[in-house]
C-alpha positions in Angstrom: -3.7 22.5 23.3 -2.6 21.2 26.7 -0.9 23.8 29.0 1.8 21.2 29.8 3.8 21.5 26.5 6.8 19.7 28.0 4.7 16.6 28.6 3.3 16.9 25.1 6.8 17.1 23.6 8.0 14.1 25.7 5.0 12.0 24.6 5.4 12.9 20.9 8.9 11.6 21.1 7.8 8.5 22.9 5.2 7.9 20.2 8.0 8.2 17.7 10.2 5.8 19.5 7.3 3.2 19.6 6.7 3.2 15.9 10.5 3.1 15.2 10.8 0.1 17.5 7.8 -1.5 15.8 9.4 -0.9 12.5 12.7 -2.5 13.6 10.8 -5.6 15.0 9.1 -6.0 11.6 12.2 -5.4 9.6 14.4 -7.8 11.7 11.9 -10.7 11.6 10.7 -10.3 8.0 11.0 -13.2 5.5 11.1 -11.8 2.0 13.7 -9.7 0.2 11.1 -6.9 -0.5 10.6 -6.4 3.2 14.0 -7.2 4.8 16.0 -5.4 2.1 13.9 -3.1 0.0 11.8 -2.1 3.1 8.4 -1.7 1.6 6.5 -1.9 4.9 5.1 0.5 7.4 4.3 0.9 11.1 2.0 3.6 12.7 -0.1 4.5 15.7 -3.7 5.4 14.9 -6.2 7.3 17.0 -9.6 5.8 17.7 -11.0 8.1 15.0 -8.6 6.8 12.4 -5.9 9.5 12.2 -2.2 8.5 12.2 -0.7 10.2 15.3 2.8 8.7 14.9 4.7 7.2 11.9 8.3 6.3 11.4 10.6 8.8 9.8 13.5 6.4 9.7 12.4 3.0 8.7 10.1 1.5 6.0 7.7 3.6 3.9 8.0 7.3 4.8 4.6 8.6 3.7 2.3 6.8 6.1 0.8 9.8 7.8 -1.9 10.4 5.1 -3.5 7.0 5.4 -7.3 7.2 5.8 -7.9 4.5 8.4 -11.4 5.6 9.5 -13.4 3.4 7.2 -11.5 0.2 8.1 -12.1 0.9 11.8 -15.8 1.7 11.2 -16.3 -1.5 9.2 -15.2 -3.6 12.1 -18.1 -2.3 14.3 -18.1 -1.8 18.0 -17.4 -5.4 19.1 -13.7 -5.0 19.2 -11.8 -6.8 21.9 -8.2 -7.1 23.3 -5.9 -9.3 21.3 -8.1 -9.0 18.1 -6.1 -8.6 14.9 -7.7 -7.4 11.7 -6.6 -7.8 8.1 -7.4 -6.2 4.7 -6.0 -5.3 1.4 -9.2 -4.0 -0.3 -8.9 -0.5 -1.8 -12.6 0.0 -2.2 -13.8 -1.5 1.1 -11.3 0.7 3.0 -12.0 3.8 0.9 -8.4 4.3 -0.1 -6.4 3.1 2.9 -5.2 0.2 0.8 -4.5 1.2 -2.8 -3.7 -2.1 -4.4 -4.1 -5.8 -3.4 -0.4 -6.5 -2.7 -0.4 -4.1 0.3 -1.6 -6.2 3.3 -2.7 -4.3 6.4 -2.8 -5.9 9.9 -3.8 -3.9 12.9 -4.9 -4.4 16.5 -6.7 -2.4 19.1 -5.0 -1.2 22.3 -7.1 -1.2 25.5 -6.5 0.2 29.0 -8.9 -1.2 31.6 -11.5 -2.1 28.9 -11.3 1.3 27.3 -10.1 1.5 23.7 -7.1 3.9 23.6 -5.7 3.6 20.1 -4.6 1.1 17.4 -1.3 -0.3 16.4 -1.0 -0.7 12.7 1.3 -2.3 10.1 1.4 -2.9 6.4 3.6 -5.0 4.1 3.9 -5.3 0.4 3.5 -9.0 -0.5 5.4 -10.0 -3.6 2.5 -12.1 -4.8 -1.2 -12.3 -3.8 -2.4 -14.5 -6.6 -4.1 -13.3 -9.7 -3.4 -13.4 -13.4 0.4 -13.0 -13.4 3.2 -13.9 -11.1 3.7 -11.0 -8.7 0.0 -10.1 -9.2 0.6 -6.8 -10.9 0.6 -6.1 -14.6 -0.3 -2.8 -16.3 -2.6 -4.7 -18.7 -4.9 -6.0 -16.0 -8.3 -4.6 -16.7 -10.2 -5.2 -13.4 -9.3 -5.8 -9.8 -10.3 -9.5 -9.9 -7.3 -10.2 -12.1 -4.9 -8.8 -9.5 -5.2 -11.4 -6.7 -7.2 -12.4 -3.7 -9.3 -9.5 -2.3 -9.8 -9.3 1.4 -12.3 -6.8 2.8 -11.6 -5.8 6.5 -12.1 -8.8 8.7 -10.6 -10.5 11.8 -7.5 -12.6 11.5 -7.4 -13.2 15.3 -10.4 -13.1 17.7 -9.0 -12.5 21.2 -5.8 -14.2 20.3 -7.3 -17.1 18.5 -6.2 -17.5 14.8 -8.8 -18.0 12.1 -7.0 -20.9 10.5 -9.6 -21.6 7.9 -9.3 -18.0 6.5 -5.5 -18.1 6.7 -5.4 -21.3 4.7 -7.8 -19.9 2.1 -5.8 -16.7 1.8 -2.4 -18.3 1.5 -3.4 -21.0 -0.9 -4.6 -18.3 -3.3 -1.0 -16.9 -3.5 2.1 -18.2 -5.2 4.3 -17.5 -2.2 2.2 -18.7 0.8 5.0 -19.7 3.1 6.9 -16.5 2.5 3.7 -14.4 2.9 2.9 -16.0 6.3 6.5 -15.3 7.4 6.1 -11.6 6.7 2.6 -11.6 8.3 4.2 -13.0 11.5 6.7 -10.2 11.4 3.7 -7.8 11.4 2.3 -9.6 14.4 5.7 -9.1 16.2 5.5 -5.4 15.5 1.9 -5.1 16.7 2.9 -6.9 20.0 5.9 -4.6 20.4 3.8 -1.5 20.0 1.1 -2.7 22.4 3.7 -3.5 25.0 5.4 -0.2 24.7 2.2 1.8 24.9 1.3 0.0 28.1 4.6 1.1 29.6 4.0 4.7 28.6 0.5 4.7 30.1 1.8 3.2 33.3 4.4 6.0 33.6 2.4 9.1 32.4 -1.2 8.0 32.9 -4.0 7.2 30.5 -5.4 10.7 30.5 -2.1 12.3 29.5 -1.6 9.6 26.8 -5.1 10.2 25.3 -4.9 13.9 25.5 -1.5 13.9 23.8 -3.0 12.0 20.8 -5.4 14.8 20.2 -3.0 17.6 21.0 -0.1 16.2 18.9 -2.4 16.1 15.8 -3.7 19.7 16.5 -0.1 20.9 17.0 1.1 19.4 13.7 -1.9 21.0 11.9 -0.9 24.4 13.4 2.7 24.0 12.2 1.5 22.9 8.7 -0.9 25.9 8.3 1.8 28.3 9.5 4.2 27.1 6.7 1.4 27.1 4.1 0.5 30.7 5.0 4.0 31.8 3.8 3.0 30.7 0.2 1.4 33.6 -1.8 -2.3 33.1 -2.2 -3.4 32.3 -5.7 -4.2 29.5 -8.2 -1.3 27.6 -9.8 -1.9 25.1 -12.6 0.2 22.4 -14.0 -0.2 19.1 -16.0 1.8 16.1 -17.0 1.2 12.8 -18.7 1.2 9.1 -17.8 2.6 7.0 -20.7 0.0 4.3 -21.3 1.4 3.1 -24.6 2.3 -0.3 -23.3 -1.4 -1.1 -22.7 -2.7 0.7 -25.8 -3.8 3.9 -24.0 -1.4 6.5 -25.3 -0.9 9.6 -23.1 -3.1 10.2 -20.1 -3.2 13.7 -18.7 -3.2 14.6 -15.0 -4.2 18.2 -14.5 -4.1 20.2 -11.3 -5.3 23.6 -10.2 -3.6 24.3 -6.8 -5.5 26.9 -4.9 -3.6 28.4 -2.0 -5.7 30.3 0.5 -5.4 31.2 4.2 -3.2 28.3 5.2 -4.9 25.7 3.0 -4.0 23.8 -0.2 -7.0 22.9 -2.3 -6.0 20.5 -5.1 -8.6 20.4 -7.9 -7.9 17.7 -10.5 -10.8 18.6 -12.9 -9.6 17.8 -16.4 -7.7 14.7 -15.4 -8.2 11.7 -17.7 -11.0 9.2 -16.9 -10.3 5.8 -15.2 -9.0 3.3 -17.6 -9.2 -0.5 -18.3 -5.7 -0.9 -17.1 -4.0 -1.1 -13.7 -3.0 2.6 -13.6 -6.0 3.7 -11.6 -5.3 5.3 -8.2 -8.2 4.7 -5.7 -7.9 7.8 -3.6 -11.7 8.2 -3.0 -10.9 11.9 -3.1 -9.8 11.6 0.6 -8.4 14.8 1.9 -4.6 14.4 2.6 -4.5 11.0 0.9 -1.1 9.4 1.4 -0.5 8.7 -2.3 -1.3 12.2 -3.4 0.5 14.5 -1.0 4.0 13.1 -0.6 5.8 16.0 -2.2 3.9 18.5 0.0 4.8 16.6 3.1 8.5 16.5 2.0 8.3 20.3 1.4 6.9 20.8 4.9 9.6 18.7 6.5 12.3 20.4 4.5 11.1 23.8 5.6 11.0 22.7 9.2 12.9 19.5 9.9 11.7 19.2 13.5 8.1 19.5 12.6 5.7 17.0 14.3 5.2 14.1 12.0 1.6 12.9 12.0 -1.8 13.2 10.2 -2.2 16.8 11.5 0.2 17.9 8.8 -2.1 16.8 6.0 -5.4 18.3 7.4 -4.9 21.5 5.3 -4.5 19.4 2.1 -8.0 19.4 0.5 -8.5 17.1 -2.5 -11.1 17.3 -5.2 -10.7 14.4 -7.6 -13.6 13.8 -10.0 -15.4 10.5 -9.5 -14.6 8.0 -12.3 -11.3 9.7 -13.0 -7.8 8.1 -13.1 -7.2 9.2 -9.5 -10.7 8.4 -8.2 -11.9 5.3 -10.0 -15.2 3.5 -9.4 -15.6 0.1 -7.7 -13.7 -2.8 -9.3 -11.1 -0.8 -11.3 -7.7 -2.4 -11.7 -5.1 -0.5 -9.6 -2.0 -2.7 -9.2 0.3 -0.2 -11.0 -1.2 2.8 -9.3 2.1 4.2 -8.3 2.8 5.4 -11.8 -0.2 7.7 -11.3 0.7 8.5 -7.7 4.1 9.7 -8.7 2.8 11.8 -11.5 0.4 13.4 -9.2 3.3 14.3 -7.0 5.1 15.8 -10.0 2.2 18.0 -11.0 1.8 19.2 -7.4 5.4 20.2 -7.1 5.2 21.7 -10.6 2.3 23.9 -9.5 3.7 24.8 -6.1 7.1 25.7 -7.6 5.4 28.6 -9.4 4.6 30.1 -6.1 7.9 29.3 -4.3 10.4 28.5 -7.0 13.5 28.5 -4.7 12.1 26.0 -2.3 11.4 23.0 -4.5 13.6 20.7 -6.7 13.3 20.2 -10.4 11.4 17.2 -11.6 12.8 13.8 -10.5 13.2 10.7 -12.7 9.5 9.9 -12.2 9.9 6.1 -12.2 9.8 3.6 -9.3 9.4 0.4 -11.2 9.7 -2.8 -9.2 11.7 -5.3 -11.3 10.2 -8.6 -10.4 11.1 -12.1 -11.6 9.1 -15.4 -11.3 10.6 -18.7 -12.3 10.0 -22.4 -11.7 11.9 -24.1 -8.9 13.6 -27.1 -10.6 13.4 -29.2 -7.4 9.8 -28.6 -6.3 8.2 -27.2 -9.4 6.8 -24.3 -7.3 6.9 -20.8 -8.6 9.5 -18.7 -6.9 9.0 -14.9 -7.0 11.5 -12.2 -6.0 12.3 -8.6 -6.6 15.6 -8.0 -8.4 15.8 -4.3 -7.9 13.6 -1.2 -7.7 14.3 0.6 -11.0 14.6 4.1 -9.7 16.2 7.0 -11.4 17.9 10.2 -10.1 16.3 13.0 -8.2 15.8 16.5 -9.6 18.5 19.1 -8.9 17.7 21.3 -5.9 17.9 25.1 -5.6 21.3 25.0 -4.0 22.7 21.5 -4.6 22.9 18.7 -7.2 20.2 16.0 -7.3 20.8 12.6 -5.7 22.3 10.0 -8.0 20.6 6.7 -8.5 17.6 7.4 -6.3 14.9 9.9 -5.7 14.4 11.9 -2.6 10.7 11.2 -2.7 11.4 7.4 -2.6 14.5 7.2 -0.6 12.9 4.6 1.7 13.1 2.1 -1.2 16.5 0.4 -0.7 18.4 -1.6 -3.2 18.8 -5.4 -3.0 22.4 -6.6 -2.5 23.5 -8.6 -5.5 25.0 -11.3 -3.4 21.7 -11.9 -1.5 19.6 -11.9 -4.6 21.9 -14.4 -6.4 21.8 -16.6 -3.3 18.1 -16.7 -3.1 17.5 -16.8 -6.9 20.6 -18.7 -8.2 19.2 -18.8 -11.8 19.6 -15.0 -12.0 23.0 -13.4 -12.7 23.4 -9.7 -12.3 25.8 -8.6 -15.1 25.8 -4.9 -14.4 24.5 -2.5 -11.7 25.7 1.1 -11.5 25.1 4.7 -12.3 24.2 5.8 -15.8 26.5 8.3 -17.5 25.1 11.4 -19.1 21.6 11.0 -17.7 21.2 13.8 -15.2 19.8 17.1 -16.6 22.4 19.9 -17.0 22.1 22.9 -14.8 23.9 25.2 -12.4 22.9 22.2 -10.2 23.0 18.9 -12.0 20.1 16.5 -11.9 20.8 13.1 -10.3 22.0 10.4 -12.6 19.9 7.3 -13.4 21.0 3.8 -12.9 21.8 0.8 -15.1 20.6 -2.7 -14.2 21.4 -5.7 -16.4 20.7 -9.4 -15.6 20.7 -12.8 -17.3 18.4 -15.7 -16.6 19.5 -19.3 -16.7 16.0 -20.7 -16.2 13.3 -21.4 -18.8 9.8 -19.9 -18.3 11.1 -16.8 -16.6 8.4 -14.2 -16.2 9.4 -10.6 -15.7 7.2 -7.7 -14.7 8.3 -4.1 -14.0 5.3 -2.1 -13.0 5.3 1.7 -12.8 7.7 2.3 -15.7 7.4 5.9 -16.8 9.2 8.7 -18.7 10.2 6.8 -21.8 8.7 9.5 -24.0 8.8 12.8 -22.1 11.9 13.4 -19.9 11.9 14.9 -16.4 11.7 18.6 -16.9 14.4 21.1 -15.8 13.7 24.4 -14.0 14.8 28.0 -14.3 17.1 27.2 -17.3 18.1 23.7 -16.2 17.8 21.0 -18.9 15.6 17.9 -18.8 17.0 14.6 -17.6 17.2 11.6 -19.8 14.4 9.2 -20.7 14.6 5.5 -19.8 15.5 2.5 -22.0 14.9 -1.3 -21.9 17.0 -3.6 -24.0 16.0 -7.2 -24.5 18.6 -9.7 -25.9 17.3 -13.2 -26.5 20.0 -15.8 -26.4 22.1 -15.8 -29.5 20.4 -12.7 -31.0 21.0 -8.9 -31.1 19.5 -6.7 -28.4 16.4 -4.6 -29.2 14.6 -1.8 -27.5 11.3 -2.9 -26.0 10.2 0.2 -24.0 7.8 0.0 -21.1 7.2 -3.6 -20.0 3.9 -5.2 -19.2 4.7 -8.9 -18.9 7.8 -10.4 -20.5 8.6 -14.1 -21.0 12.3 -14.9 -21.0 14.2 -18.2 -21.5 17.6 -19.5 -20.4 20.4 -17.3 -21.7 18.3 -14.2 -22.3 19.6 -10.8 -21.1 17.6 -7.8 -20.1 19.1 -4.3 -19.5 17.5 -1.1 -18.1 18.7 2.4 -18.0 16.6 4.6 -15.6 16.0 8.3 -16.0 18.1 11.2 -14.7 16.5 14.0 -12.8 16.0 17.5 -14.3 18.6 20.2 -13.9 18.1 23.4 -11.9 19.4 26.8 -13.0 21.5 28.0 -15.9 24.1 25.3 -16.9 26.6 28.0 -17.9 26.7 29.2 -14.3 28.1 25.9 -13.1 31.8 26.3 -12.3 33.8 24.8 -15.1 36.0 22.9 -12.6 32.9 21.1 -11.2 31.9 20.2 -14.7 35.4 18.8 -15.3 35.2 16.8 -12.0 31.8 15.4 -13.1 33.5 14.1 -16.3 36.4 12.6 -14.3 33.9 10.9 -11.9 32.0 9.3 -14.7 28.8 11.4 -14.5 29.3 13.2 -17.8 31.3 12.8 -21.0 33.5 15.5 -22.4 31.0 15.9 -25.3 28.2 16.7 -22.9 30.4 19.0 -20.9 31.0 21.0 -24.1 27.5 20.9 -25.5 25.4 21.5 -22.4 27.8 23.4 -20.1 30.1 25.1 -22.6 33.2 23.6 -20.9 36.2 22.7 -23.1 38.5 20.3 -21.3 40.7 17.2 -21.6 42.0 14.7 -19.1 45.6 15.8 -19.8 45.1 19.5 -19.6 42.0 20.0 -17.5 39.8 23.0 -18.3 40.8 25.3 -21.1 39.7 28.6 -19.5 40.0 30.8 -22.6 38.1 28.4 -24.9 35.4 27.8 -22.2 34.8 31.5 -21.7 34.5 32.0 -25.5 32.2 29.0 -26.0 29.9 30.0 -23.1 29.5 33.5 -24.4 28.6 32.1 -27.9 26.0 29.8 -26.3 24.4 32.7 -24.4 24.1 34.7 -27.5 22.5 31.9 -29.5 20.1 30.3 -27.1 17.7 33.2 -26.2 15.9 33.7 -22.9 15.8 30.8 -20.3 12.4 29.2 -19.5 10.9 28.5 -16.1 10.3 24.9 -17.2 12.4 23.0 -19.8 10.2 20.1 -20.9 12.3 18.9 -23.8 11.6 18.7 -27.5 9.3 15.7 -27.4 6.8 17.2 -25.0 7.1 20.7 -26.6 6.2 19.1 -30.0 3.3 17.2 -28.5 1.8 20.2 -26.8 2.1 22.3 -30.0 -0.3 19.7 -31.6 -2.3 18.9 -28.4 -2.7 22.2 -26.5 -4.2 22.1 -23.0 -7.5 23.5 -24.2 -8.0 20.5 -26.5 -7.6 18.1 -23.6 -10.0 20.2 -21.6 -12.6 20.1 -24.3 -12.4 16.3 -24.5 -12.8 16.0 -20.7 -15.7 18.4 -20.7 -17.4 16.5 -23.5 -17.3 13.1 -21.9 -17.8 14.1 -18.3 -21.5 13.5 -18.3 -21.3 10.0 -19.6 -21.4 6.8 -17.5 -18.1 5.1 -16.8 -17.9 2.5 -19.7 -19.2 5.0 -22.3 -16.8 7.6 -20.9 -13.8 5.2 -21.5 -15.0 4.3 -25.0 -15.6 7.9 -26.0 -12.3 9.1 -24.5 -10.3 6.5 -26.6 -12.3 7.2 -29.7 -11.9 10.9 -29.5 -8.1 10.7 -29.1 -7.8 8.3 -31.9 -10.0 10.4 -34.3 -8.3 13.7 -33.4 -4.8 12.1 -33.7 -5.7 10.8 -37.2 -6.9 14.3 -38.2 -3.8 15.9 -36.9 -1.6 13.5 -38.8 -3.4 14.4 -41.9 -2.7 18.1 -41.1 -6.4 18.8 -40.4 -6.6 21.5 -37.8 -8.7 20.6 -34.7 -9.9 23.3 -32.4 -11.3 22.8 -28.9 -14.7 23.9 -30.2 -14.7 21.1 -32.7 -14.6 18.3 -30.1 -18.3 18.1 -29.4 -19.2 17.8 -33.1 -16.4 15.2 -33.6 -17.9 13.2 -30.7 -21.3 13.4 -32.3 -19.9 12.1 -35.6 -18.3 9.2 -33.7 -21.5 8.3 -32.0 -23.4 8.5 -35.3 -21.0 6.1 -37.0 -21.2 3.7 -34.1 -25.0 3.8 -34.2 -25.0 3.1 -37.9 -22.6 0.2 -37.6 -24.8 -1.3 -34.9 -27.9 -0.9 -37.1 -26.2 -2.6 -40.0 -24.9 -5.4 -37.8 -28.3 -6.0 -36.3 -30.2 -6.2 -39.7 
């Protein structure tokens, strides 16, 4: 650490100002709704070794500091020159920097007198990069080639000269080429802004101070992170949750974590997690320590504990990750990964669930768990081109916090995803009519502190051949859990009403074809509640009813509050009802998972999942996937027939399955 701490602090703030100005340049010059409104983009400064030493905390995606940039830098070799610009979207060639093909990264080296100082870096989420479906992402995609054009790291500009042949090839393979190039030029504006500001800082403070401050700022953040982690009691904390893969025929997929806290380090061991799948739910983390899509909740916890903490990759150095190769969170080359955020968010849930056992009063209850991007593609009547646009992020409420209610209609972990103004959407997509957009009543989990409510989005299309995707839909089976007596939030719903017909529940969407006059409605999940609902002041419960968050029925059932609009709270009846509820309910649980998950885990205990993972762990990838599905199908059939299955039975059941398969193959080949 430099002895001149004042200069270090000044330069840390200058770094922050540079990435914020880069973010504003990108945001203000972007072309598509998903960038200029929803703000799915990022700007960072990167050390020569590939660590993020500054990232915006105000604009765009707020979890950029855990990006592993080293492989992308290494793959470009040593022949790097001023005014070069590089591009990629490949999750496997970058070893987890990119995590699906829609995220396009552009970066450029910064030199001072022919010496490489650092990199300026940007990414944008493109609404379409080609592939099987409009928008490129569908949970049912089975390999990455179905998800669009794949670009390993390469030059877009060589010393300021555009590779026009490559650009044409790239854009023609997307459905929204003009819009994509518009957003890419916004990235170029951000890179130019960052390079210009860095030159000004070096001119004022000197190149030595600038370079030393990169190293020192990272080391300083690491020290702060380890100091906060050291306040957590050492030990091993386990937790698991499930991805709902029914929409693509996969059933429930477990993510299991053993969080080992020791001497200022978090070791996250994901042994026992489901294997990679033939669907777009795989998260290509490459088991990179501190990977950006696996540690968001931990970074938020650090920033909550110390709001002025230095914000760079030094914070994630103590986050060690052990994700088994070939698993859902560390798939092998070629796996589909477009909808990987379903998995990423569930990873965050299990990390918070585990850490909350150690520090229960520092973390919120489970949030809504869904960040589905509702996207529509339809033909332009004038040009016959396909137009693609985001309607809204389908985000539910956040979990209640230890001393305050959850946030309504959004999640703290995804607060950077902004909503799309209805007027702007209907101007750009006039065939789409937003019929309803607001908060969802009775969706937040009850508690001393109420879970944030979900949202309702309803739209109608007036165009034929309208294609709808909504990747990352989750928690339609198991609700977000409550904590320390708080109740679970609500699950989600999706209602489809074809023109002239009655609406029907369709659950999690893969790809939906709509026609003129059809209506689609969504209700997103509410966050889990925190603390005993009977401790919530009755007047606050009454105000929640008046404000439209609760109904009187829910106030009575979950909070024991008897009230009416005319008379307000009936104190005598409320006191009596609350006392009756206390006597009848029994002791409160640390977690409240809800009836659906409790019933499932009574049939499928953790040990049974462990036995399946142990049995198939030695198999090659394809055979592992086949055996995984076959075992779950066979065990489910036995359980439905009331045949008990113990963990020790799994190996013999697997042998039976293999024997039947071998016999079928022998008969077929005769």
